[in-house]
N, C-alpha and C positions, 0 to 999 in steps of 0.2 A: 446950760442954764435952765432952771425949772420955770415953766410958764405960770402966770397968775391964775389961770383957770384951773390948772392941776392943783395948785396950793389951796384954792377955794374948795375944790372937791374933797381934798384930804381932810380939811377941817369940817366939812359937812357930813361926810359918811363914816360909818363904822361897820366893819365886817362882823356880823352877828351870828354867822353859821357858815357851813361849808359853801353854800351857794346863795347866801342871803346878805343883803346890805340894808342898813337902817340909816335914814337921813335925820339930821337934826331938825329938818323942816316937817317932820311928822309922817313920813311914808316909809314903807319897806318894799324892797324888790327881791323876789326869790326866783332863781333860775331852776326850772324843773329839768332834771337830767334827760328825760325822754322827750323834751320839747315843750315849749310854752314858758311864759313868764307870768308870775303872779305879782300883782301890785296891790298893796294894802294901804289905804289912807282912811283915817278916822274909822267909820263903821262900814266901809265898803271894800269889796274885793273884786278885782278886775283880772281877767285872764287874757293875755295877749298871745296870739299865734306867732310863732317864731320858727326859725330854721337855723341850724348850725352850718357854717361854711367851713370847708376843709382847707382849700387853697385860694387865697390866703385865709387863715383862720379868722373867724368872727361870727357874728350873729346878725340875722336879718329879722327885723320886727315888721309885721304886716299890719299896717294901720287900718286898711279897709277889709280885712278878712272876715268872712262869715263865722269863722271859728272864734273870734273875739267874744268875750262874755263880760257883762257888767257895764257896758256903755249906754244902756237904754236911757233915753230922755236926758242925755248929757249935752251941754253946750259944746260946740266944736272947739272953742278956746280952751275949755277944761281938758278935752281929749288931747289937744296939742300939748298942753302943759304936762299931762301924764306921760306922753311919749318922750318929751324932753327930759323929765325926771328919770325915766327908765334908762334912757340912753346915757345920761351922766352916771347913774349908779353902775351900769354895766361897764362903762369905761373905767370907773374907779377900780373894778375887779380885774381890769387889764384886757377886756374884750374890745375888739374893733366892732362897731355897731353901724348898721345901715338901716334906714327906715324906708320901706317900700309901701306903695299904696295898697297892693294886694299880692297874693301869691303868684299871679301871672305877670307881675312887674308893674 
């Protein structure tokens, strides 16, 4: 049986490129093949530090990484929402996603 959250994500997201997902809520998530995630909403672009996992396959998003760009002067609640959006979008693409506070764990 398909869960309600999966069905909600299917109706919210549309694959718009090889590594790109667009949400009906107004944001786009792009996976950069060499690492990193680009998140676009309205007129802002945010880059999130990430790492590919091999066994088991998946992606780690680093919430507190100094490599993240575009979060200046942003409320923590907005940052949390962005990471939630990115996680859902990547799961829509079939990736297992973990959010870590920093590259050191």
